[in-house]
C-alpha positions in Angstrom: 149.3 42.7 72.7 148.4 44.1 69.3 144.9 43.0 68.1 143.5 43.4 64.7 139.8 43.5 64.8 136.9 44.9 62.6 134.1 47.3 63.8 131.1 44.9 63.1 129.0 45.0 66.1 129.5 48.3 67.8 128.0 47.2 71.2 130.0 44.1 71.6 133.3 45.8 70.2 132.8 48.6 72.8 133.4 46.3 75.5 136.0 44.3 73.9 138.2 47.3 73.1 138.2 48.3 76.5 140.7 45.5 77.6 144.3 46.3 78.3 145.5 45.8 74.8 145.9 48.0 71.4 143.2 47.5 69.0 143.9 48.1 65.4 140.6 48.9 63.5 140.7 48.8 59.6 139.2 51.9 57.9 138.8 52.4 54.2 138.0 55.8 52.6 134.3 55.1 52.1 133.8 53.6 55.8 132.0 50.8 54.2 131.5 47.3 55.8 135.0 46.1 55.6 136.6 49.4 56.8 134.2 51.3 59.1 136.8 52.4 61.6 135.9 53.8 64.9 132.0 54.2 65.4 130.4 57.7 65.5 128.0 57.1 68.4 129.9 54.8 70.8 132.6 56.0 72.9 135.8 54.0 72.3 139.2 54.4 74.1 142.2 55.8 72.5 144.0 52.3 72.3 141.6 51.4 69.5 142.9 53.3 66.6 141.8 53.3 62.9 144.5 51.9 60.5 144.5 51.7 56.8 145.5 48.5 54.7 148.7 50.0 53.7 149.7 50.8 57.3 148.7 47.4 58.6 151.5 45.8 56.4 154.1 47.6 58.8 152.5 46.9 61.9 153.2 43.9 64.5 150.1 42.0 65.0 149.8 39.4 67.5 146.4 37.9 66.7 143.4 38.6 64.6 140.0 38.4 66.0 137.8 37.7 63.1 133.8 38.2 63.1 133.1 37.5 59.2 134.5 34.6 57.1 135.7 37.2 54.5 138.0 39.0 57.1 140.6 36.0 57.1 141.5 36.8 53.4 141.5 40.5 54.1 143.7 40.0 57.1 146.4 37.7 55.1 146.1 40.3 52.1 146.7 43.5 54.2 149.2 42.1 56.5 151.1 40.2 54.1 151.4 37.1 56.5 149.6 34.8 58.7 148.8 35.3 62.4 147.0 33.4 65.0 143.2 33.4 64.3 140.2 33.7 66.7 136.6 33.8 65.1 133.8 35.2 67.2 130.4 33.9 66.1 127.7 36.3 67.2 124.8 34.9 65.3 122.4 32.0 65.6 122.7 29.6 62.7 120.5 29.8 59.6 119.1 27.4 57.3 119.1 23.6 58.0 119.4 24.1 61.8 120.5 22.2 63.7 122.8 20.7 60.9 124.0 24.1 59.8 127.9 23.8 59.0 129.9 26.8 60.4 132.1 28.3 57.9 135.1 27.5 60.0 134.1 23.9 60.9 136.9 21.4 60.8 139.8 23.8 61.2 142.7 23.2 63.3 144.1 26.6 63.2 141.3 28.6 64.5 139.2 29.0 67.6 135.6 29.7 67.4 134.2 31.8 70.0 130.5 31.8 70.6 128.7 34.5 72.7 126.0 32.1 74.0 125.8 28.5 74.8 122.7 28.1 72.5 124.8 29.1 69.5 127.3 26.7 70.7 124.8 23.9 70.9 123.2 24.5 67.6 126.2 25.5 65.3 127.9 22.3 63.6 131.6 23.3 64.0 132.9 20.0 63.2 136.3 19.4 64.9 137.1 22.9 65.3 138.0 24.1 68.9 135.1 26.1 70.2 134.6 28.0 73.6 131.7 30.4 75.0 132.5 33.9 76.2 129.3 35.3 77.5 128.7 39.0 76.8 130.3 41.9 78.9 128.1 45.0 78.9 129.0 48.5 80.2 126.3 49.9 82.7 124.7 52.6 81.1 124.5 55.8 83.1 120.9 56.3 82.8 118.7 54.6 85.4 115.0 53.5 85.2 112.3 55.9 86.4 109.5 54.5 84.4 107.5 57.6 84.7 106.0 57.2 81.2 103.3 54.2 80.8 104.7 53.4 77.7 106.5 50.2 76.0 110.1 50.3 74.6 111.7 48.3 71.9 115.2 48.3 70.4 115.2 46.6 67.1 117.4 46.9 64.0 115.9 46.7 60.4 112.5 45.5 61.9 110.8 46.1 58.6 113.1 44.0 56.4 113.6 41.2 59.1 109.9 41.0 60.0 109.1 37.8 61.9 112.7 37.3 63.0 112.4 40.5 65.0 108.9 39.8 66.2 107.8 42.9 64.2 104.4 41.2 63.5 103.8 40.9 67.4 104.1 44.7 67.7 100.3 45.5 67.0 99.1 43.1 70.0 101.2 45.1 72.4 100.4 48.4 71.0 96.7 47.7 71.6 97.7 47.8 75.4 99.9 50.8 75.3 101.9 53.2 73.0 105.1 51.6 71.8 108.4 53.3 71.1 111.0 51.3 68.9 114.4 52.6 68.7 117.1 51.4 66.1 118.4 51.4 62.9 116.1 51.2 60.0 112.8 51.6 62.1 111.7 54.9 60.3 109.9 52.8 57.8 107.8 51.1 60.3 104.0 52.2 59.7 102.0 50.7 62.6 99.2 52.3 64.9 100.3 53.4 68.2 104.0 52.6 67.4 106.4 55.5 67.3 109.8 54.9 65.5 113.1 56.7 66.7 115.7 56.2 64.0 119.3 55.4 65.2 119.8 57.8 68.1 123.0 58.2 69.9 123.5 55.4 72.4 123.1 57.9 75.4 120.0 59.6 74.3 118.5 56.0 73.5 119.3 54.9 77.0 117.8 58.1 78.6 114.6 57.4 76.6 114.5 53.8 77.5 114.9 54.6 81.3 111.6 56.9 81.0 109.4 54.1 79.7 107.7 51.7 82.0 108.5 48.5 80.3 111.3 47.1 78.0 110.0 44.5 75.4 112.0 41.8 73.8 110.1 40.1 70.9 112.9 38.8 68.8 112.2 35.0 67.8 115.7 34.4 66.5 118.9 36.1 67.9 122.0 35.3 70.0 121.1 37.5 72.7 120.0 41.2 72.2 122.6 43.3 74.0 119.9 46.0 74.3 117.8 43.6 76.6 121.1 43.3 78.9 121.5 47.1 78.9 117.7 47.6 79.6 118.1 45.2 82.7 121.3 46.8 83.8 119.3 50.3 84.0 116.6 48.6 86.1 114.0 48.2 83.5 111.4 45.6 84.2 111.5 43.3 81.1 109.0 41.4 79.0 110.7 38.6 77.0 109.8 36.2 74.4 111.5 33.1 75.6 113.5 31.8 72.6 117.2 31.0 72.2 119.3 32.1 75.0 116.7 34.3 76.9 116.0 31.8 79.7 119.8 32.1 80.8 119.8 36.1 80.4 116.9 36.9 82.4 117.1 36.3 86.3 114.4 35.4 88.5 111.7 38.1 89.3 113.2 40.3 86.4 109.8 40.4 84.5 108.1 38.0 82.3 109.4 35.4 80.3 107.3 33.2 77.9 106.7 31.7 74.4 103.0 32.6 75.2 102.4 35.8 73.8 99.3 36.3 75.7 101.0 35.8 78.9 103.7 38.6 77.7 100.8 41.0 76.9 99.3 40.4 80.4 102.7 40.9 81.9 103.1 44.2 80.1 99.7 45.4 81.2 100.5 44.4 84.7 103.7 46.5 85.0 101.9 49.4 83.3 99.3 49.5 86.1 101.5 48.5 89.0 104.5 51.0 89.2 105.7 49.6 92.3 105.8 45.8 90.9 107.6 47.3 87.8 110.3 49.0 90.0 110.7 45.7 91.9 111.1 43.8 88.8 113.4 46.3 87.5 115.8 46.1 90.6 115.9 42.3 90.3 116.8 42.6 86.7 119.7 45.0 87.4 121.1 42.9 90.1 121.1 39.8 88.0 122.5 41.4 84.8 125.2 43.3 86.8 126.5 40.0 88.3 126.4 37.8 85.0 127.4 40.3 82.4 130.1 42.3 83.9 132.7 43.9 81.8 135.5 42.9 84.1 134.7 38.9 83.9 134.1 39.5 79.9 137.8 40.9 79.5 139.3 38.6 81.8 138.0 35.5 79.9 139.1 37.2 76.6 142.8 37.7 78.2 143.0 34.2 79.0 141.9 33.0 75.8 144.0 35.3 73.7 147.0 34.5 75.7 146.6 30.9 75.2 146.1 31.4 71.4 149.3 33.5 71.2 151.4 31.3 73.4 150.3 28.1 71.3 151.1 29.8 68.2 154.5 30.8 69.5 155.3 27.0 70.2 153.9 25.5 67.1 155.1 28.0 64.5 153.1 30.3 62.1 149.5 29.1 61.4 148.7 27.0 58.3 145.2 26.7 57.1 144.5 23.0 57.7 141.5 21.0 57.7 140.9 18.1 60.0 139.0 14.9 59.8 135.6 15.4 61.5 135.1 12.9 64.3 132.1 10.6 64.4 130.2 13.0 66.5 131.5 16.1 65.1 132.8 17.3 68.3 136.4 17.8 69.7 137.6 19.3 73.1 137.0 22.9 72.9 139.6 24.9 74.4 142.9 25.8 73.3 144.7 23.4 75.7 143.3 22.1 79.1 144.4 25.1 81.1 142.7 27.5 78.9 139.3 25.7 79.2 139.6 25.3 82.8 140.4 29.0 83.1 137.6 30.1 81.0 135.3 27.8 82.9 136.2 29.0 86.5 134.6 32.4 85.5 131.5 30.6 85.6 130.5 32.2 82.2 130.9 29.0 80.0 133.3 26.4 78.8 134.6 25.2 75.7 133.0 21.9 74.9 
């Protein structure tokens, strides 16, 4: 299968492009937001190849996997035709939650794939078909050692995003132990006892995280930080603000999960002083994350969905943009056919609803 997909979220895409398909990744001369091509700091297989808009017009494409509303028009313009559409919604809704309307709401020519059940619950997608395919995360090669009694955070744009990323909470943890923060846009952070590490290569960042005693996840409003899952896969004990999907992502015994910041601070202090307890929590975190967020399960779920979408398009003809009348409840059966819904559900990672 040939899949048109943009490089938007590198961590998610790194798992997605490791399926058994050919992935066409748009590239523009400036490598801007709609033509980044392949990433520089993530390892992608050769089956994910860069392609220009001019080249796309002469390529066969089975399905377009969109991640931003603007990509639908770009796909149509660059391909010169319509193809079956799947829209991946990575984000929690903003604005008038829980009444926020999804940009693809009330469409009968697209399937919306949410990455968490929380997102599917809170976005108003009207009558558009929806399903949930939870993250699949490659296991990093680094393994937790925790020899440094420091706290680690991964956060992008913590200065600009502020309370969303929990930046305002960092000083309270920095009063307990030194905090190392890794990510994009962290260099402008000026907080006592907080050391920024600007956008390191992924393997280097993983190695550094594994040396820190505790991983902190303090984001108030996010789908689910993939760095949290990576930290658990490496065996890091985690201290997590219990918002959005966190309660489903963090397994029993993996660390401390609470909306009470004082409890989180005490949890961090406990693991900093008891390395044996930290190791036990990290082992529980790794076992749970490995079972829940495996790449094989993720790719199998995607294969079933994509196959169903392509087969449905083949029997119904070329897709035509169309709106549907919202039902009284704003809901509709979520899978692309009953068989697809059952297949996705059987993986234990979420079904359409």
